[in-house]
N, C-alpha and C positions, 0 to 999 in steps of 0.2 A: 322540972316538967317540960318547960319550954325548950330546953336543950335537947331533951329526949325526942320531942316532936320534930325538931329541926334535923336531928341525926336520922330519924326514921324517914323523913321526907327526902333527905339527901340520898339515903340508900335506895328509896323507890325511884328517884330520878335517875340514879346510876343504872338501876336495873332496866328502866324503860329505854334509856339511851343505849344500853348494851344490847337490848333486844332489837332496837331499830338498826344499830350498826350490824348486828348479825344478819338481819333480814336483807339489808343492803348488800352485805358481803355474799350472802347466798344467791341473791339476784344476779350479782356480777358474775359469780361462779357458774350460774346456770346459763348465762347468755351465750357463751361460745358453744355449749352443748346444744342449746335450742337452735342456734344457727345451723349447726351440723345436722340436727334432726330435720330442720326445714329443707336443707340441701338434699337429704335423702328422699323426702317427699316430692321435691321439685324434680329430681332425676327420675323418680318413678312415673310422674305425670308426663315428663318428656318422652320416656321410652314407650309408654302406652299409646301416646299420640303418634309417635314416629312409626309404630308398628303398622298403622293403616296407610299413611301417606307414602312411605318408602316403597311399599309393595306395588302400588299402582304403576309407577314408572317402569317396573320390571316385567309387566305382563307381556309385551311383545317378545322380549327375549325369552321368557319362560315358555311361551307358546312354541317357539322354535326349538328350545332345548328338549321339551317333552313331546314334540310333534303333536300338539293339541290345538283345538280350535279356540277362538276367543271366548266362546260361551263356556268352555271347560276351564280355562285358566282364570276367568273372572271369579271362580269360586275360591281362589287363593285370597282375594280381598273379601268376598262375601262371607266366607267361613269365619274369618276373624271378627267381622262386624256383627254377625249373628251371635257369636259366642259372647261378645262383650254386651250386646243389647239384652239378650235373654237372661244373662246370669248376674248382672251388676247389682240388682236389688237384693237378690238372694245371698250373694257373698257379703254384701253390706250388713245384712241381718245376721249372718253367721259370725261376722266379726264382733257384733254386739254381744253375741252369746258366748262364743268360744274364746274371745280375746283378740283385739285388733292387731296387736303387735305380732303375735305368733302367726296369725293368718296372713298379714302383710308380708312377713318374711317368707312364708310358704308360697305366696303369690309371686314374689320376685324370683324365687328359686324355680318355680314352674315356668315362668316367662323366659328365664335365661336358658333353662335346659331345652325348652321347646324351640327357642331360637337356634340353638346348636343343632337340634334334630332337623329343623327346616333347612339349614345350610348344607346338610349332608344327605338329604332325602333323595333316594334313587328313582322314585316314581312320583307322578303327580298326585296319586291318591294318598301316599304317605305324607307328602308335603301339605296337602289340604288338611289331613288329620292332625298334623303337627301345628298347623295354624289355628285349629280349634282349641288345642291345649294352650297355645300362646295367647289366644283371646281370653281364655279363662283366667290366666295369670294377669292379663291386662285389666280385666274386670275388677279383680281384687285390688290392683294397684290404683286404679281410678277411684273406686268407691272409698277406700280406706285412707288414701292420701288426704282427701278433703276432710274426712272425719277426724283425722289426727290433729288438725290445725288447733282446735280448742284445747288440746292437751299439750301443745308445744309452744304456743305463743300467748302472751297476755291478751285479755279480751279486747283491750283498746287498740291492739295491733292486728285484729282479725282481718280487717279490710286489706291491709298491706300483704298479709300472707295469702289471702284469696287472690289478690291481684298477681302475686308472684306465680301461683299455680296456673292462673289463666295465661300468663306470659309464657310459661314453659310449654303449655299445651299449644299455644300459637306458634312457638318456635318449632316444636315437633312437626306441626302441620306444614309450616313453610320450608323447613329444612329437608323434609323427606324427598321431594322430587329432585332437587339439585344434588343432595348427598347420594341418593340412589343412583342417579345417572353417572356420577363420578366413580362410584364403587363398581358399577357394572362394567364401565369402560376400562377400568384399571385392573380389576380382579375377577370379573365374572359375576353372574347372578348370585352365587352362594354368599357373597360378601354383604348383600343387603340384609341378610338375616344374621350373619355371624357378627356384624358390628354391634349387635345388642348384647353379645356375650360378655365382653370386658366391661361395658357400661352397666350391665346387670349385676356383675360381681361387685362393682364399686357401690352401686345402690344398696346391695345386700350388706356390705361391710358397714356403710354409714348407718343404715337402719338398725342393724344388730347392736352397734355400739352406742347409738345416741337416742333412739326412740324410747320413750318412757315405758316401763314394764306395765303389763296388764295388772290393773288394781284388784280384780276379783278372780277367783278361781273360775274355770270354765263352767258355764251354765248357772253360776250362782245367782239366784233370784231372777232368772230370765225365762224359765219354763223351757219346754222342748222346742225343737226346730220344726216348723210347720212344713212337713214334707208334701202334703196334698196341695197346699197353697203354692208352694214352690213349683211343683210340677205343672199346675194349671197356669201359673204366670209364665213359665218358660214356653209352654206350648202356645199360649195366646200371643206372646211377643214374637215367637218364631213365625206363626201364621201371618201376623201383621207385617213383619219385616219382609217376608217372602212375597206377600201380596203387593207390596210397594216396590220391590226390586226386580222380580223376574218379569220377563217379557220385554225388557228394555224399552219402556215407554208405551207398549201396546197392552191395554187393559182388557184381557179376555176373560173367558169363563173360569179358567183356573184362578186368576187373580180374584175374581168375584167370590168364588167358593172359599178361598183362603180368608178373604175379608169377612165373610159371613161366619166362618169358623172362629176368627178372632173376636168378633162381636159376641158370639155364644160363649167363648172362653171368658170374656170380661164378666158376663153375668154369673157364670159358675164360680169364678174366682171370688166375686163379691159375696156370693152365698156361702162359700166355704169359709171365708174370713170371719163371718158372723157366727160361725158354729164352733170354732176351735178356741181353746183356752189361751193359747199363745200364738196369735196370728203372725204371719209374715209381715203384713202391714196392718197396723191398727187404723181402721177406716175412720175412727173418730179424730185422728190427727188432721184430717182435711177440714174439720170445723174451724181450724186456725186459718184465718183469711190470708195471713202472710205466707204460710206454707202452700196452701192450695193455689194462690195467685202466683207464687214464685215458680212452682212446677209448671203451671200452664204458660206463663210468660216465657220461661226458658225454652219450651218447645216451639212457641210462636217465633221467637227471635232466631232460633237455630234454623227454622224453616226459611226465613228471609235470607239469612247469611248463606245458606246452601244454594239459593237462587243465583248468587253472584258467581259461584263456582260452576254451576250448570249452564247458565245463560251467557255469562261473560265471555268465555272462549269463542262461542259461535258469533257473538256480536263483533268482537274484535277481528275475527277472521273474515266473516262474510260481509259485514256492513262496512267495516273500516279498512279491510284489505291488508291487514298486517300479517307478516310472516310468523313462523313458529317461535323464533328466538325473541322477537319483540313481544309476542303474546305472553310467553313465559315470564319475561321481565315485568310486564304490566300486571299480570296475575299475582306476582309475588309481592306487589306493593301493599295490598291489604293485610296479609299476614305479617309483613314486616312492621307496618304501623301498629298492628295489634300487639306484637311482641314488645315494641318500644314503649307503648302507652300503658301496658298492663300494670306495672308496679306503681306508676304515677296515679293511675285510676284507683288502686287500692289505698294509697295514701290519702287521696281526696275523700274516699269513703270513710276512713278513720277520723278525719277532721270534721266532716259534715254528716248529716243524717243519711243513712243508707236508703230509706224510702224516698228521700228527695233526689238522691243521685240516680235511683232507678228511673224516676220520671225524666230527669235530664238526659239519661242515656237513651230512653225511648224516643224523646223528642229529636235527638240527633239521628236516630234510626229512621224516623219519619222523614226528616229533612234529607237524609242520604238516599232513601228510596225514591223520593220525589225527584231528587237531582239526577239519579240514574235513569229515571223515566224520561226526563226532559232535556237535560243539559248536553249529553253526548251527541244528540242529533244536531245541536247548534255548534258546539265547539270541538267535536270529534274526540280524539284521544285525551286532550287536555281536560275536557269536560268529564270524561270517564274517570280520570285520575282524581280530579277535584271531588267528585261525588264519593268515591271510595275513601278519600281522606276525611270525609265527614262521617261516613258510615262506620268505619273501623274503630275510631275512638269511642263512638257511641256504644258499640258492641262491648268493648272492654269495660267501660263505665258500668253498663248494665250488668255484665257478668260478675264483676267484683262486688257491686252493691247487692245484687240479688242473692248471690251465694252467702254473703255476710248476713243479710237480713234473715235468711232462712236458717242458717246454721248457728248463729250466735246464741240463741236461747234454747236450742235443742238439748234435752237431757242426755247424760252420758250413756244411758242404755239404748238410745235410738239414733246416735250420730251416724252409725254405719248405714242403717237402712235409709235414713233421710238423704245422706250423701249419695247413696245408690240411686234414689229416686230423682235427684237433680241430674245426675249423669245420664240416667235412663231417658229423662225428658229431652235432654240435649240430643242424644242419639236418635230418638224417635223423630225429633224435629228435623234432623239432617236427612233421615231416610224419607220422611214425608216431603221435605223440600225438594229432594232430588226427583221424586215421582210427580207430585202435584204441581209444583212450580214449573217443572219441565213440561208437563202436559199443558199448562196454561200457555207457555211459550210456543209450543208446537201448534196449539190451536190458533193462537193469535197470528202466527205466520201464514196460516191457511195454505201450507205447502204439504205435499205428500211426503217429502223427505227434507228435513230441516238442513241437512248437510249440503243440499244443492239449491236451497231457496235463494231468491233474488235478494239483493242488499236491502231494498225497500221493505220487503216482507220481514226480514230479520230485524230491521230497525223498529218496525211496528210491533213485532213480538217482544222486543226489549221494552218498549214503551208501555205496553199493556201489562207485562209481567211485573214490573216494578211499581206500576200504579196499584196493582193488586197487593203488592208487598206493603206499600204505604198505607193502604186501607187496613191491612192486617195489623200494622204497628199502631195505627190510631185506635183500633179496638183494644190493643194491648195497653195503650195509655189510659183508656177508660177503666180497664180492669185495675191498673196500678192505682188510680185515684180512689176507686171504690174500696180497695183493700188496704189503703194506708192506715197505720195505727192512729187512732184519735188521741190528740193531746189531752192529758189529764184523765 
């Protein structure tokens, strides 16, 4: 009897060891595929970020090529931004319903084909229309790249993956102006759009071969797609984005009408979402303090970061008297630091609490904002660079930790829409920052035209703008402390 028990125990031990060895072997076998899947997501994030920044540098050339005014060619950038902003939540929800893999593949195809159409567009109107389609593809790529992280990497590595996606976004933003300038000088303006075609094909190949297949049939257990909610959200976001961008800093009656329309749209959207069986956004999700705080903080931080892009060039030019080449080099320091610190920030998040790193990141953002308000006036360009060197790692720490905290516990059926909301809050923050922080800067300079303001006036505008930014980040810190998960 004892021998029988020993034999049975030995067999069980062999079976357990065999299962453990099989699990380890399966994990090792999945690792290269997971890395390639993450590479496809990273490339998708890079391309969608590059789509905005690379077009800005080409506006003067495009104005000449199409014999158009600046107000006309700026729609090449605005059309893309509007498409991404208004559609990103809807496509995220659609991915949850129809299957994220198939929709991401369709988004990459759409982005790539629209990029090709942009490069051969014979008229400005066709180019703008192609940019809208390209923006739709980019919205899919942005929303679903982040949503796929939970399906491609282990939970304990989520922070590193989020940091990598943040790094690729920063690289796309930083690379756009320099790459665009080289392509235009070497091959003409079509090259700034055509460069996306081979890269898009590579992203499509990697995604097709290595992304995990959709686990459910389309619409299984998800209900129908909320068409009314989608339409109301698109119209609301479009009205807000236009209110913040048209007029180039002059807030007139049209801006006010659009802002009132956006406010009305929010009310109608909330009402509609309480009436439908399968809403675009479940409003009860915002009872989760981590989600609601994460979305709000994302918008606030993006508002502050946009201030560096709007105010920085004026300060470096008018107050410090730097030429264009030096200004370009100094302005690239922030994105370069963000790109270099992104993966490291993600690894720190994996090792420490995400909620703790959110607080650390916000503290660095407070310190960086205060430094930008005070130090450049004393130490000039060295002070400006030192302040940016504090602000940029704070931004990357916050992004990696905030995205991880929000996404790590989201259910499989809502990852797309929550990822879309995070990306939407970032875009709305950028739009708001360009308008509101730009208005604060203009008001603080007390000049009719900021481009001709005296150095002292511009320096005062810089000081006031980033003092306001510091206050905004202190408010963000308070929100982060209140929303932190309680131990036990």
